Structure formats: structure tokens, C-alpha cells
N, C-alpha and C positions, 0 to 999 in steps of 0.2 A: 503493499499501498504506499511507504513512504518513497520509494523508486518510483511508484506511478504518478505520486504528488508532484516529487521532485523533476519529473520530466514532462508532467504538464506546465509546471512553473517555468522551465527554461524553455518550453515551445510558445509560450505568451511572452518572454523576453523577449523572444529572436523575432517574431512577429512583431512587436512594437517596435524593435530596433530597427527592422526594416521599413517600418513603416516612417518612423520620421516625426518631420514636424513640417508644416506649412509655412510660407510666404505670408499669406494673407492672415492665418489664425494669427501667426507673432504678431502681425501687425495690427492687428486688432486688439491684441492684449495691451502691447506698447502705447497704442494710442489711449486706450480707457484708461492707462495711468497718468496719464497727462493730464492735469485738470483744465489748464487753461483753454486746450483743445476742445475738451468734452464740453466747458462752460459756452467754449465759442461755438458749438456744435447746437448745442440747445437753443441760445440766443436768434442764431441764424433762423434754425427751424421754426421757432415761435414771430419771426419776422415776415418768414416768407409765408406761412398760414394766415395771419393776421390781414397780409396785403393780398393776398389771391380769394382767400375765406370768407375774412372781415367785411365788406365790402356788401358781401349778400345779408347781413344782419342789420344794415344799418338804413334808414329810413329816407338819407338824403342822397342826394348824386355829387359828384366832385363840381358840377356843374351849376347845381342848384345857387339860385342867386339871393340875396334881400338887400338891397340897396338901401332900404331907408334903415338896417341894422346898422351897417355900415362894418368897421374894423372895434371887434371890442376885444380886451384882454382874456387870457384863461377862464371859465366859469363853470360851473353844474352843468349850463345849458349844454355851452361851447368848450369841448376839455381841452382844446387848446388855442381857443378861441378864433376869430375870423379874419378873413383878410379884407381890403379896402372894398370889396364887390358883396360883402357880407356871407363869402361861400367858406364853410366850415374847414378851419386846417384841417382835423383830425381826418377826417374822411378826404381830402385831398390828399395830404401825405401816403394814408393807404392805396390808392388809386395810383397815385405817385410811384410807389414803391413797386408795383405791378407792370408800370413802363421801364423803370429804372432795371430792375431783375431780370424781366425781360430780353431787354437789350444786353445786359452782359452776360444773360447764359445761352442767349442766342448766337451772339457775337463771336463768345468763346465757342462754341459750336462748332461754327464757322470756320474759326482759328483753327480747331483742332483740327476739321476733316480735311482742309488743304494742306496744313503743316506736318500732319502724320502721313499722310500718303506721299508729297513732296519729299520729307526726308528719310522716309523707309525706302524708297526709289533709289533717290540720289546715293543713301549709304549702300544699299545691297548692289546696284550695280557698280560703282565705284570706276576709277580710272579717270578719262577725260570726259564722261559724261558727267560723274560727279563734279569735277572742278567745273565745268559749265555752268551747270546749275545751282551751286555755291557763289558762284560769282554774279551772278542772276540775284543773289539774294544779299549779296553786299550791294550792288548797283542800288537793289529799292532800299536796303539798310541807310543809305546815305541819303534820300531824300526825307525830307521834315515829314513825319507824322499827321500831325494833326494838321499842317497846310494841305498833306495829301489829301486827308478825309474832307476839309473844308470844301476843296475843290471836287470832290466825288460830290457832296452835297448840294452846291451849286448849280453842277452838271444836270445831275440826275433828279433834284428837286427836295423839297423835306417832306418825306413820306418816313412811316414809320417802320416800313420792312427794309427800304435802303439805309436805315440809319445805323441797324444792326450789321447790314451786309458789310457797310462802308467801312465801317471801326473793325468789323473780322478779316477783312481783307488787308489790313496794315498789322495786325496783331499776329500773325500766323509763322513769320519769317523767325522769332527766337523758337518756337516749336519745331519749327525744320531742323532747326542745327542740333536742339536735344535731342530730336529720333534719329537724327543722322550719325549724332556721335554714338549713341546705344546702339544700332544697328551695327555701325563698324568694328563695336567691342564683342557682338555677336556673330559676327560675320561667320568668323573661322572656328567655331565652337564646335565641339562633335556632332550633335544634336543637327546642326544644319547640313553639315558634310554628310552624315548620313541619310539626310533626306534629300540630296545632291543626287547621291549615289542611287538612290533608290528610284530616280527618275522625276523626281517632283516637277513641277511646273515653278518657274519663277513666281509668278503673283502667289501662287498658294503658299510657296514658302515665306514671302513676304508678309501674307495678310494671316497665315494660319501656325505661323511659327515666329517670325521678328517681331509684329505688334503687339500680340499677347505678354510674350517675355517683356517689352519696355513698358508695359502700363504703369509701372511705377512712377517713374518722371513724370510721364504724361499726365497722370492723377495729380500729382504735385502743382507740377506748371498751371495746370487746368484750375485748380483751385486760385491761385496767386494771378491770372489772368483776369477773374472774374471782377475783382476788386478793381484793376488797371482799367478795364473797359467801363464800367461804371463811374470812374473820375473822367475818362475823358467824355463820356456822355453829359456828364454834370459840365463839364467843362464846354463844350459844345452848347449845352443849353444858355449857360451863361452869356455865350457871344450870340443866342438869337438863332443857334442852327440846331437847335432840338425839335422836338415835337413841338405839331402847331396847336394854338389854343382850339377849343378850350381843354383838352389834353392837358394831363402835367406830369412830370418826373420831377424827382428830387432836385436835378438841377436846375428845372423852371422856377420852382418853389423858392429855392435859392436865390436865384437871380429876382424873382417881385420883392422876397424879401429884401435883400440888400440894398434896393430901391428906395425903402421908406423904413429902414432899420432902426433912423434915430426918432421917429414917431410912434413905431409898431414893432419894437423887438422882437417880440415873441415869434414875427414871421421870417426870422431868418433865424433864431435861435433853436427852432425845434427840428424843421427839416434838415438844419445843420447836424444838429444831434443826433438823428435817426441815418443818415448816410454817413455819418462816422463809426457810430456802432457797428453799422453792416461791413464797413471796410474791414475793422480792428477784428470782427468774428472771423474774415474771411481767413485774412491773413493770419490771426492766430490758427486756423484750423490747418491752413496750407502749410504752418510750418511744423505744426503736429506731425502732420501725413507726409511730410519730409524725414521726420526723424525716425516715425514708424515704420516709413519702407525702406529705412536704410540700407543696402546690399552688404556695407560692411557688419553692421550691427547682425544683421539676419546672420551671415556665416558664420561670424562667432558662436552665436546661439547654437546654430547647426551644429558645428564641431563640439562645443560643449555637451548638448543634449546625447550625440552619439558617442562620445568617448564615455559620458557617464553610464548610456543603456549598454555599450561594450564593454565595462567593467562589471558590473550586474551579470551580464550572460558568463562570462568567464567566469565569475565566482559560482555561480552555480554549475556550470560545468564542470570546474572542479574540486565540487563538491560530490559531485556525483561519482567522479573517477576516486574519489580517497572512501 
């Protein structure tokens, strides 16, 4: 009975050693220990839910005016006050959050789509094609981003869809460089050489093997791109190139509040605070994901775990032999 029990324990230990650990499971555990990242994620989820779901439970709309009321400070009826046209600032902040975060997420999706595909193809093909594609990126990098976006907005018009397309069209360059670097580091790994030896096509190797193994840096950079895009949208709105009235975004609200900040300071303070809180949350979450998905830390954990399990297996085997 003792021999059977010890044999079963040995098999379980061997299975545990073979199973090992997972990058994503290990990353989730480390992210959960990062208090600032967890708090930022909770704050971000609350802001997103409030912006996209909250307006359905409100009686007022972002364009409902009360000219007789005018601008009043925060109170019981209007929690964050009203603007010069008598529109509830709290409602406009929620609706503005929809626009700002939609632009942030959609423009980041555009940038990821272009940057990931461009960088993966460039890094995988290598040689003169890689050199040519990277020189194109360098040329575009030399152009002033803000001026380029302004030209796109002036040429195609101030349309909501074109806003995040124009911003995403200039935010993909850094992502392309990051993905290219990751693909170059994976290019001569054994599993890629095995896939080539099996006769897999280049597109399948890129999209089924290269890109999935570069998801860590891609996710981290995506969380850091969203606040950069939102800040750029706020800057464009401040210049008068954002969404058209009566729609509002946090950038538009800040612009309107800055014009009357001496008389009605709450019109600038509250939109600025919610924008700053969202940007801080995204940046702290991005830093937490970067630390959680650090491949060097993961390699150390895997080595330590395998060493510990190997010692346990050797201990069980030696006890059986004795």
C-alpha cells in the first residue's frame, strides 16, 4: 500500500512538473498584487459603466437647455451645476465620456490593426523589404503628428468617424516598431523554424504563431495609447476641431469651461478632473500590465517553479529507491 501511494504521489508530481505554469495565469496573479493597477482598473470600469449606461437612467439629455436658469453652481438639483445655456454639466460629462472614450478605444483599435500587421510583416520578411518599410515609418515619424491630424480633419471634414480614423492613422508608427522588434526576436526560434519546415504558409506563421506570441507588449502599449489618443482628441477639441455641437466630449467641455473659468470655475474643474482621473487610471493600469507581462520576471518564475518541482520529484524517487 505504501509503495502504491508513493508511486501515485510520484506520478502526480511528474504531471505537475510537466504542466508547469502559464504566462497569463502568472501575469494575472502579479497584476492582482499591484494595488495601484487594481484600483485604477476598478475606477476605469466605473467611469466606463457610468458613461455608457448611466445616461439611460437620466431624464435630461446633453442638449436639453434652460436659458432662464443659465449657469448655476453645483447643488441638489444639478450635482455639478449647469453651463451658460442651462444644460446639466453632470449629464454632459457622461455623454462626453462616451465620445472621448469611443474615440480613444476606436482610434487605438485602428492604430493596433495597422501597426501590428505592418510591423509583423516587416519583421518576418526582413532584408530589403524590412529596410524599405521601416524607412517609410521614419519618414512619417518626421512629420508633425498634430499638424497632420489637423490637415486630415480640415480636408475630410469634422465627422465623428473620421476623427478617430485620422488620429489612429498617425498613432500606429510606434506599435509597428514594437511588433517588428518582437517578431525579429521570435524569427529564429525553434517553433518558427519547425513551422517553416512543416511547410506552413507565411501568412499562417505570422498570424497564428508570431502575433499571438507578441501579445504581451501589444496589450501594454494599447493601454498606454488610449490616454494619448484621448489627450490628442481633447487638444483638437480645444482648438475647435473636435466633435460638432451640440455633441460634447471632455475636450469640448474643457474648452467651453476655459472660456468662462473666471465667472463659472466649475465648468472647467469637473471636466478636467474626470479627464485627469481617466488618464491616470489608464497609465497606472498600463504600468501594471507592463510589470505583470515582463518576460524576464516570468522566465525567473518558471525556472524557480521547475527547479522546485524537480527537487520534489527527485526526493520522491530517491525515497522509493531506498
